[in-house]
C-alpha positions in Angstrom: 71.8 191.8 152.0 69.0 189.2 151.7 68.7 189.9 148.0 72.4 189.2 147.3 72.3 185.9 149.2 69.2 184.8 147.1 71.0 185.5 143.9 74.0 183.6 144.9 71.9 180.6 146.0 70.1 180.5 142.6 73.3 180.8 140.7 74.9 178.0 142.7 71.9 175.7 142.1 72.0 176.4 138.4 75.8 175.6 138.2 75.3 172.4 140.1 72.5 171.3 137.8 74.7 171.8 134.8 77.4 169.6 136.2 75.1 166.6 136.8 75.0 164.3 133.7 71.5 163.5 132.4 70.3 160.0 133.2 69.5 157.6 130.4 66.5 156.4 132.3 64.1 157.3 135.0 62.1 155.3 137.5 58.4 155.7 138.1 57.5 153.1 140.7 58.3 149.7 139.2 58.5 151.1 135.7 61.8 152.1 134.0 61.6 154.7 131.3 64.5 154.7 128.8 65.3 157.9 127.0 65.1 158.2 123.2 68.8 159.3 123.1 69.9 156.1 124.8 67.8 153.9 122.5 69.1 155.6 119.4 72.7 154.7 120.4 71.9 151.1 120.9 69.5 150.3 118.1 70.5 150.0 114.4 67.9 150.8 111.9 68.2 149.3 108.4 66.0 148.1 105.5 64.6 144.6 105.8 66.1 142.2 103.2 66.6 138.5 102.5 69.7 136.9 103.9 70.9 133.3 103.5 70.1 131.1 106.5 70.9 127.5 107.3 69.9 125.4 110.3 72.9 124.4 112.4 73.0 120.7 113.3 75.6 119.6 115.9 76.3 115.8 116.1 79.0 113.3 116.6 80.6 111.1 113.9 83.3 108.6 113.1 86.3 108.9 110.7 86.5 105.8 108.5 88.8 104.8 105.6 87.2 104.7 102.2 86.2 101.0 101.5 87.9 101.0 98.0 91.1 102.2 99.7 91.1 99.7 102.5 92.6 96.2 102.5 92.4 93.4 105.1 95.4 91.1 104.7 94.9 87.4 105.5 97.0 84.4 104.6 95.8 82.7 101.3 97.0 79.3 102.7 97.1 77.6 106.0 100.7 77.7 107.3 103.1 79.2 109.8 104.4 82.8 109.7 108.2 82.7 109.6 109.0 86.4 109.0 107.4 89.8 109.4 108.4 92.9 107.4 106.1 95.6 108.8 105.2 97.6 111.9 102.2 99.7 112.8 102.1 103.1 111.1 104.5 102.1 108.3 103.8 103.4 104.8 103.8 100.7 102.1 103.3 100.6 98.4 101.4 98.1 96.3 103.5 94.9 96.2 105.5 95.7 99.4 106.3 92.4 101.3 104.3 92.2 104.6 105.2 88.7 105.9 106.4 85.2 104.8 104.5 82.0 105.5 105.6 78.4 105.1 102.6 76.4 103.7 102.3 72.9 102.3 99.4 74.2 100.1 101.7 76.7 98.5 104.3 74.0 97.9 101.6 72.0 96.1 100.9 75.1 93.9 104.6 75.3 93.2 104.7 71.6 92.1 101.7 72.1 89.8 103.5 75.1 88.2 106.8 73.3 87.6 104.9 70.2 86.3 102.9 72.4 83.9 106.1 74.1 82.8 107.9 70.8 82.2 104.9 69.4 80.3 104.8 72.4 78.0 108.5 72.2 77.3 108.1 68.5 76.4 105.1 69.2 74.2 107.1 71.9 72.4 110.0 69.5 71.7 107.6 66.8 70.6 105.8 69.1 68.2 109.1 70.3 66.7 110.2 66.7 66.2 106.9 65.7 64.6 107.1 68.7 62.2 110.6 67.7 61.1 109.4 64.1 60.6 106.4 65.2 58.7 108.5 67.3 56.4 110.7 64.3 55.7 107.7 62.0 55.1 108.4 59.8 58.1 105.5 61.0 60.3 101.9 61.3 59.4 99.7 64.5 59.4 97.5 62.9 62.1 100.5 62.5 64.4 101.4 66.2 63.8 97.9 67.3 64.7 97.9 65.2 67.8 101.2 66.9 68.9 99.7 70.3 68.2 96.7 69.5 70.4 99.0 68.2 73.2 100.9 71.5 73.1 97.6 73.5 73.2 96.5 71.6 76.3 100.0 72.0 77.9 99.9 75.8 77.2 96.5 76.1 78.9 97.6 74.1 82.0 100.7 76.3 82.3 98.6 79.5 82.0 96.3 78.2 84.8 99.2 77.3 87.0 100.9 80.7 86.4 97.6 82.5 87.1 97.3 80.7 90.4 100.7 82.1 91.4 99.8 85.6 90.1 96.9 85.7 92.5 99.4 85.4 95.4 101.6 88.1 93.8 104.5 85.7 93.3 107.2 87.6 91.4 109.3 85.9 88.8 107.8 82.4 89.3 110.4 81.0 86.9 113.1 81.9 89.4 111.4 80.4 92.4 112.6 77.2 94.1 110.4 74.4 95.2 109.5 74.7 98.9 110.3 78.3 99.3 107.9 80.3 101.6 105.1 82.5 100.2 105.7 86.2 100.5 102.4 87.9 101.2 102.4 91.4 99.7 100.3 94.5 100.1 97.6 94.8 97.4 97.4 98.6 97.8 99.5 101.6 98.8 98.8 103.1 102.2 99.5 102.9 105.9 99.6 99.9 108.2 96.8 100.7 110.6 96.6 97.3 112.2 99.3 94.7 112.7 98.6 91.4 114.4 101.5 89.5 112.7 103.3 87.2 115.2 106.4 85.3 114.0 105.8 81.6 114.5 102.0 81.9 114.6 100.1 79.2 112.7 97.3 80.5 110.5 94.3 78.5 109.3 92.4 79.1 106.1 89.7 80.9 108.0 91.9 82.9 110.3 91.0 86.6 110.7 93.1 89.1 108.8 96.5 89.7 110.5 97.1 93.2 109.1 95.1 96.1 107.6 96.4 98.6 105.1 94.5 101.8 104.4 95.1 104.8 102.2 94.3 107.7 104.5 95.0 110.5 102.0 91.2 110.8 101.9 88.7 109.5 104.4 85.0 109.4 105.0 83.3 110.9 108.1 80.1 109.1 109.1 77.9 111.4 111.2 75.1 110.2 113.5 72.3 112.5 112.4 68.9 112.3 114.1 65.9 111.5 111.8 64.3 114.9 112.6 67.4 116.7 111.5 67.9 114.9 108.2 65.8 117.5 106.3 68.3 120.2 107.2 71.2 118.5 105.5 71.6 118.5 101.7 74.3 117.8 99.2 76.8 120.6 99.2 76.0 121.7 102.8 79.1 123.3 104.5 80.6 121.5 107.5 82.8 122.4 110.4 84.6 119.4 111.7 86.4 119.0 115.1 88.2 115.9 116.2 88.9 114.9 119.8 92.7 114.8 119.1 92.7 118.5 118.2 90.1 120.2 120.5 89.1 123.6 119.4 90.6 123.2 115.9 88.1 123.3 113.0 89.1 121.2 110.0 
């Protein structure tokens, strides 16, 4: 009877030991011993090889328009704004009217243009008359040459007066009327990113720009990189850009 109980006890102990999972570690005092089986499951063994590596530099920056695609619009003359054509965020093309300004200086430029135009027409008629008189032997060659010189001077003055209006993008100056306001136009295509135009406002010659136009199809990003990190940045380095308006979105 004692022998049978002993056999049953040994058998029960063996069955119990088989059911208990083997531990991946064992403790000896303050030391933990990890089994090889556990380590082999967690450690990947491979051949050493060269891999590309780049230092990550995190910094802040500012988005700016490209200077060659950016225009500050100021009045070319002192005068009063009488009409505005634009609003913030509006897309404009080169030559789009921005605002109108009434200016005595522009009226003076108009007078010079009309005077030069009139002088040239008179010089043309006088030359034509001198040519006819010379052919008929009534006028001398000297008088003909003088008329030719007068026309050359009149043509030059008219070109200068026309060029002065071209600078201010006056379209069809021949159709303009004396005293009409100057229409200030956009010199580039882009978006109105600043608009300080106020109807009735008087502008001086040195007044700050009243509008800014920028082509934002391409922009520059100026990063504030510390001097110690400059060596990690080279031409062609890849960038991940995030803006505060789209948090978590990489551009």
